[in-house]
Structures are given as structure tokens and as C-alpha cells.
GUTORBA-774192 format. One record per residue (C-alpha): residue in one letter; x, y, z. Coordinates in Angstrom, 3 decimals, m for minus. Layout:
N
atom r:A; X:X; Y:Y; Z:Z
...
This chain:
232
atom r:T; X:m2.094; Y:26.487; Z:27.510
atom r:A; X:m3.560; Y:26.202; Z:24.000
atom r:V; X:m1.678; Y:23.717; Z:21.843
atom r:A; X:m1.961; Y:22.438; Z:18.263
atom r:L; X:m0.906; Y:18.892; Z:17.410
atom r:L; X:0.503; Y:18.680; Z:13.878
atom r:A; X:1.055; Y:15.393; Z:12.047
atom r:P; X:2.752; Y:15.620; Z:8.620
atom r:D; X:1.454; Y:13.337; Z:5.822
atom r:D; X:m0.308; Y:10.025; Z:6.657
atom r:P; X:m1.832; Y:10.190; Z:10.174
atom r:A; X:m1.605; Y:6.393; Z:10.524
atom r:T; X:2.198; Y:6.373; Z:10.297
atom r:T; X:3.200; Y:9.789; Z:11.609
atom r:V; X:3.672; Y:11.497; Z:14.969
atom r:F; X:1.514; Y:14.360; Z:16.241
atom r:A; X:3.940; Y:17.043; Z:17.449
atom r:P; X:2.861; Y:19.850; Z:19.837
atom r:F; X:2.999; Y:23.505; Z:18.805
atom r:F; X:1.937; Y:25.988; Z:21.463
atom r:C; X:m0.265; Y:28.789; Z:20.201
atom r:K; X:1.620; Y:31.417; Z:22.191
atom r:T; X:4.842; Y:30.325; Z:20.436
atom r:L; X:3.260; Y:30.464; Z:16.979
atom r:K; X:1.816; Y:33.898; Z:17.712
atom r:E; X:5.195; Y:35.158; Z:18.863
atom r:A; X:6.878; Y:33.794; Z:15.715
atom r:A; X:4.290; Y:35.248; Z:13.309
atom r:D; X:6.236; Y:38.413; Z:12.453
atom r:M; X:9.767; Y:37.045; Z:12.867
atom r:P; X:12.221; Y:35.988; Z:10.096
atom r:L; X:12.935; Y:32.279; Z:9.617
atom r:N; X:16.375; Y:32.352; Z:11.218
atom r:E; X:14.749; Y:33.609; Z:14.418
atom r:T; X:11.558; Y:31.519; Z:14.406
atom r:S; X:13.663; Y:28.343; Z:14.355
atom r:K; X:14.530; Y:29.205; Z:17.962
atom r:L; X:10.837; Y:28.914; Z:18.855
atom r:Y; X:9.768; Y:25.879; Z:16.831
atom r:A; X:11.699; Y:23.478; Z:14.629
atom r:K; X:12.996; Y:24.608; Z:11.256
atom r:F; X:12.103; Y:21.107; Z:9.972
atom r:Y; X:8.441; Y:22.122; Z:10.172
atom r:Q; X:8.965; Y:25.486; Z:8.458
atom r:E; X:10.801; Y:24.378; Z:5.327
atom r:G; X:9.973; Y:22.085; Z:2.441
atom r:R; X:8.363; Y:22.188; Z:m1.001
atom r:R; X:6.271; Y:19.523; Z:m2.700
atom r:D; X:8.172; Y:20.016; Z:m5.976
atom r:Q; X:11.667; Y:19.697; Z:m4.427
atom r:F; X:12.835; Y:16.731; Z:m2.363
atom r:G; X:14.165; Y:18.137; Z:0.918
atom r:Y; X:16.366; Y:15.332; Z:2.226
atom r:R; X:17.233; Y:15.906; Z:5.883
atom r:E; X:15.663; Y:19.370; Z:5.670
atom r:S; X:11.894; Y:18.921; Z:5.885
atom r:A; X:9.778; Y:17.015; Z:8.411
atom r:W; X:7.029; Y:16.569; Z:5.812
atom r:W; X:9.378; Y:14.864; Z:3.374
atom r:A; X:10.636; Y:12.544; Z:6.110
atom r:F; X:7.153; Y:11.368; Z:7.073
atom r:D; X:5.955; Y:11.282; Z:3.467
atom r:G; X:9.005; Y:9.271; Z:2.418
atom r:V; X:8.433; Y:6.662; Z:5.112
atom r:A; X:4.718; Y:6.414; Z:4.278
atom r:N; X:5.503; Y:5.772; Z:0.612
atom r:L; X:8.165; Y:3.155; Z:1.351
atom r:L; X:5.537; Y:1.183; Z:3.286
atom r:N; X:3.989; Y:0.199; Z:m0.056
atom r:W; X:6.771; Y:m2.386; Z:m0.332
atom r:N; X:5.561; Y:m4.457; Z:2.616
atom r:Y; X:3.179; Y:m2.562; Z:4.876
atom r:A; X:2.554; Y:m5.308; Z:7.444
atom r:N; X:6.197; Y:m6.193; Z:8.063
atom r:M; X:7.590; Y:m2.659; Z:7.921
atom r:T; X:5.012; Y:m1.190; Z:10.282
atom r:G; X:5.236; Y:m4.134; Z:12.658
atom r:E; X:9.017; Y:m4.186; Z:12.801
atom r:F; X:9.880; Y:m0.488; Z:12.724
atom r:V; X:7.213; Y:2.164; Z:12.148
atom r:N; X:4.576; Y:1.321; Z:14.763
atom r:P; X:7.124; Y:0.974; Z:17.602
atom r:A; X:8.638; Y:4.330; Z:16.584
atom r:V; X:5.222; Y:6.003; Z:16.496
atom r:E; X:4.329; Y:4.682; Z:19.961
atom r:Y; X:7.679; Y:5.754; Z:21.419
atom r:W; X:7.626; Y:9.308; Z:20.090
atom r:Q; X:3.905; Y:9.922; Z:20.482
atom r:A; X:4.057; Y:9.239; Z:24.208
atom r:K; X:6.798; Y:11.859; Z:24.562
atom r:M; X:4.863; Y:14.394; Z:22.459
atom r:L; X:1.691; Y:14.070; Z:24.525
atom r:A; X:3.611; Y:14.432; Z:27.771
atom r:V; X:5.184; Y:17.705; Z:26.572
atom r:A; X:1.845; Y:18.953; Z:25.222
atom r:R; X:0.343; Y:18.571; Z:28.693
atom r:S; X:3.328; Y:20.248; Z:30.357
atom r:G; X:3.174; Y:23.493; Z:28.360
atom r:D; X:6.987; Y:23.512; Z:28.047
atom r:A; X:7.778; Y:25.271; Z:24.737
atom r:T; X:11.521; Y:24.554; Z:24.994
atom r:A; X:10.896; Y:20.836; Z:25.404
atom r:A; X:8.466; Y:20.930; Z:22.457
atom r:L; X:11.119; Y:22.528; Z:20.224
atom r:D; X:13.614; Y:19.839; Z:21.233
atom r:L; X:11.171; Y:17.025; Z:20.428
atom r:Q; X:10.205; Y:18.543; Z:17.081
atom r:N; X:13.844; Y:18.496; Z:16.008
atom r:R; X:14.567; Y:15.066; Z:17.416
atom r:V; X:11.537; Y:13.331; Z:15.881
atom r:S; X:12.333; Y:14.847; Z:12.466
atom r:E; X:15.902; Y:13.533; Z:12.639
atom r:A; X:14.644; Y:10.168; Z:13.893
atom r:W; X:12.203; Y:9.874; Z:10.974
atom r:W; X:14.946; Y:10.600; Z:8.467
atom r:D; X:16.987; Y:7.849; Z:10.128
atom r:L; X:13.946; Y:5.575; Z:9.826
atom r:Y; X:13.618; Y:6.477; Z:6.142
atom r:D; X:17.240; Y:5.440; Z:5.563
atom r:K; X:16.722; Y:2.284; Z:7.629
atom r:L; X:13.738; Y:1.149; Z:5.570
atom r:W; X:15.622; Y:1.692; Z:2.305
atom r:T; X:18.561; Y:m0.481; Z:3.369
atom r:T; X:16.470; Y:m3.118; Z:5.159
atom r:Y; X:13.884; Y:m3.749; Z:2.410
atom r:N; X:15.952; Y:m2.974; Z:m0.677
atom r:D; X:15.101; Y:m5.039; Z:m3.791
atom r:G; X:12.201; Y:m6.755; Z:m2.016
atom r:Y; X:14.372; Y:m8.571; Z:0.554
atom r:F; X:14.450; Y:m8.301; Z:4.355
atom r:Y; X:18.072; Y:m7.423; Z:5.146
atom r:F; X:19.696; Y:m7.536; Z:8.569
atom r:Y; X:16.478; Y:m8.655; Z:10.268
atom r:P; X:16.518; Y:m9.269; Z:14.058
atom r:G; X:18.513; Y:m12.429; Z:14.795
atom r:H; X:19.784; Y:m12.760; Z:11.207
atom r:N; X:22.697; Y:m15.009; Z:10.309
atom r:P; X:25.735; Y:m12.800; Z:9.523
atom r:A; X:26.668; Y:m15.210; Z:6.749
atom r:K; X:23.221; Y:m14.816; Z:5.159
atom r:P; X:21.802; Y:m11.411; Z:6.178
atom r:A; X:18.851; Y:m11.388; Z:3.743
atom r:A; X:15.498; Y:m13.149; Z:4.063
atom r:T; X:12.759; Y:m13.363; Z:1.434
atom r:F; X:9.005; Y:m12.896; Z:1.624
atom r:G; X:6.945; Y:m15.681; Z:0.069
atom r:Y; X:3.323; Y:m16.247; Z:m0.945
atom r:P; X:0.843; Y:m18.713; Z:0.650
atom r:A; X:1.276; Y:m22.230; Z:m0.703
atom r:D; X:m2.461; Y:m22.644; Z:m1.414
atom r:W; X:m2.525; Y:m19.463; Z:m3.476
atom r:L; X:0.537; Y:m20.501; Z:m5.493
atom r:R; X:m1.016; Y:m23.903; Z:m6.117
atom r:D; X:m4.338; Y:m22.419; Z:m7.229
atom r:I; X:m2.663; Y:m20.206; Z:m9.846
atom r:G; X:m0.636; Y:m23.183; Z:m11.094
atom r:F; X:2.763; Y:m21.874; Z:m10.031
atom r:D; X:5.619; Y:m24.343; Z:m10.548
atom r:K; X:9.025; Y:m24.586; Z:m12.242
atom r:D; X:7.343; Y:m24.216; Z:m15.657
atom r:F; X:5.334; Y:m21.124; Z:m14.748
atom r:W; X:7.467; Y:m18.931; Z:m16.998
atom r:K; X:6.129; Y:m20.766; Z:m20.055
atom r:V; X:2.918; Y:m19.852; Z:m21.926
atom r:Q; X:m0.059; Y:m21.203; Z:m19.962
atom r:T; X:m3.607; Y:m22.226; Z:m20.942
atom r:V; X:m6.761; Y:m22.294; Z:m18.810
atom r:K; X:m7.171; Y:m26.042; Z:m19.346
atom r:G; X:m3.550; Y:m26.649; Z:m18.379
atom r:Q; X:m3.871; Y:m24.552; Z:m15.234
atom r:I; X:m6.971; Y:m26.494; Z:m14.137
atom r:A; X:m5.213; Y:m29.808; Z:m14.705
atom r:K; X:m2.194; Y:m28.752; Z:m12.675
atom r:A; X:m4.336; Y:m27.410; Z:m9.843
atom r:C; X:m6.368; Y:m30.645; Z:m9.707
atom r:N; X:m3.283; Y:m32.844; Z:m9.653
atom r:A; X:m1.240; Y:m30.735; Z:m7.256
atom r:E; X:m2.567; Y:m32.145; Z:m3.978
atom r:K; X:m3.642; Y:m35.775; Z:m4.311
atom r:H; X:m3.947; Y:m36.173; Z:m0.559
atom r:D; X:m6.495; Y:m33.337; Z:m0.261
atom r:D; X:m9.974; Y:m34.909; Z:0.068
atom r:H; X:m11.644; Y:m31.696; Z:m1.027
atom r:E; X:m9.526; Y:m31.287; Z:m4.134
atom r:P; X:m11.838; Y:m33.275; Z:m6.513
atom r:V; X:m14.744; Y:m31.064; Z:m5.470
atom r:R; X:m12.726; Y:m27.902; Z:m6.017
atom r:C; X:m11.577; Y:m29.128; Z:m9.425
atom r:A; X:m15.111; Y:m30.069; Z:m10.420
atom r:K; X:m16.297; Y:m26.599; Z:m9.462
atom r:R; X:m13.539; Y:m25.004; Z:m11.519
atom r:E; X:m14.499; Y:m27.052; Z:m14.564
atom r:L; X:m18.200; Y:m26.320; Z:m14.035
atom r:Y; X:m17.538; Y:m22.590; Z:m13.815
atom r:L; X:m15.466; Y:m22.787; Z:m16.981
atom r:V; X:m18.243; Y:m24.602; Z:m18.882
atom r:L; X:m20.949; Y:m22.260; Z:m17.625
atom r:G; X:m18.847; Y:m19.279; Z:m18.503
atom r:G; X:m18.416; Y:m20.613; Z:m22.036
atom r:L; X:m22.162; Y:m21.190; Z:m22.394
atom r:V; X:m23.004; Y:m17.680; Z:m21.229
atom r:V; X:m20.524; Y:m16.127; Z:m23.638
atom r:G; X:m21.809; Y:m18.326; Z:m26.468
atom r:L; X:m25.459; Y:m17.453; Z:m25.846
atom r:A; X:m24.658; Y:m13.757; Z:m25.662
atom r:L; X:m22.733; Y:m13.818; Z:m28.935
atom r:G; X:m25.384; Y:m15.963; Z:m30.631
atom r:G; X:m28.223; Y:m13.707; Z:m29.505
atom r:S; X:m26.419; Y:m10.599; Z:m30.689
atom r:A; X:m25.717; Y:m12.171; Z:m34.071
atom r:G; X:m29.393; Y:m13.168; Z:m34.462
atom r:V; X:m30.620; Y:m9.649; Z:m33.760
atom r:V; X:m28.199; Y:m8.169; Z:m36.280
atom r:V; X:m29.242; Y:m10.645; Z:m39.007
atom r:G; X:m32.935; Y:m10.065; Z:m38.262
atom r:R; X:m32.560; Y:m6.319; Z:m38.598
atom r:R; X:m30.761; Y:m6.653; Z:m41.915
atom r:Q; X:m33.491; Y:m8.908; Z:m43.311
atom r:S; X:m36.288; Y:m6.606; Z:m42.114
atom r:R; X:m34.627; Y:m3.656; Z:m43.825
atom r:R; X:m34.493; Y:m5.611; Z:m47.081
atom r:T; X:m38.164; Y:m6.741; Z:m46.931
atom r:G; X:m39.550; Y:m3.584; Z:m45.353
atom r:Q; X:m41.117; Y:m5.612; Z:m42.502
atom r:S; X:m40.492; Y:m5.115; Z:m38.821
atom r:G; X:m38.557; Y:m7.996; Z:m37.354
atom r:L; X:m38.828; Y:m9.506; Z:m33.866
atom r:G; X:m35.536; Y:m7.923; Z:m32.850
atom r:D; X:m36.795; Y:m4.478; Z:m33.826
atom r:R; X:m39.939; Y:m4.838; Z:m31.734
atom r:L; X:m37.999; Y:m6.030; Z:m28.708
atom r:L; X:m35.191; Y:m3.512; Z:m28.996
């Protein structure tokens, strides 16, 4: 039995649902209220310019894919990937069976499940927190996501980070942050060297440009071709 596997939106975070070609052919000339008896109405409705909450399969999968921008690794690991594996196994089994009634049932159920997942991600990751995580303390249901300590140290993050910062001040704080780190003096020396070299390069570039401009002005006044003109 010929079958098409349709995956709305991002293929990495969606489920490929089976649609049998004989069913689609049968539904081709039927009105919507009748075709929904052959394959799910969730897959027949929806517009890109109108949010179809709980109406469109595409909006459910697209909504979940967009929410993953908040914390892709945690959200996919905790919720999305397990859901994809669970539903995809069922879809493939029905696709092999050729059972159109079972396919219709799964199309409806996975659409409803993905809308539930959309709601779940909103409440679980709202405001950048991780609410009601597995094994959470009922008295403190929210956890926070931090940044690596080395990265925070290297950017000079501390209790005064909200104040105006300077490059020299950031280097000093980074060099003094970890006195016990044997490699820290080397890292600090490299930072200072890069800063000095960067200043020299910028200075030479500005000085060279200024010299060319002055040379051109003088050559125009005297009518002679200057070195800058010959080179440029």
C-alpha cells in the first residue's frame, strides 16, 4: 500500500505521520466535513497568518519548534525527543500495516499530544526558569540555568558587573580571579600581549592612512606625484 509520511515544520523535532495514497485519492473531491473522516482535520486546516491554537497540526509543531529557542538542549532532552521517539514508533507501525482507520486515529492523537506539549513547555520554561522539573521540591518548584564558571570569570562577571567596565579593568579582574590556577599568569600575559599588539596594528593602520592623505595633499599643491599616488 502506497503511503506518504508527512512531518509538519522542523523535521528534527516533529513526527512523520502516515497518509495512505488511496485515502487521499478518495478524499480529493470531498468537502472538508467529510474528508475529516478519512484523515485528520488537524492536517487540513491552518493558515500562516492566523494562529490556529488547538486547530492546526502545523501550528502545534511549529510552536514547539520555536519554543525550543529558549533552551534547546534541556527541552529536547527532557520532553521533545522522548515524545518524538514514542509517537514515531507508533506511526511507522501503522504505516507498515496499511490500516487507514488506525492512521486517522494517530493523526488526531499526535496533534492533540503536541498541543499538550506546547502548553507544557510554556509553563515549564516560563521566564527562563525550569519549573516543576522531575524530582523538584514542592516548596521550591523552580530551578535556574547557569553559565560555566570559567566563561563567567573570563568576561569578568562579579557583583559589580552592572557598572561601566573597561578593558584594562576586565583583564585585571580575570588575572586575579583564580590565584590557585598555575596557568592563569600565562593566560593573563597572552591577554595583555594581544591587547598591545591590537593597539599597535590599529595605530600603524591609522598612521599609514594619515601619511597617504597628507602626501596626496602636498603633491596636489606642488604638482608633483607623491609616493602614495604611485603606490595607490
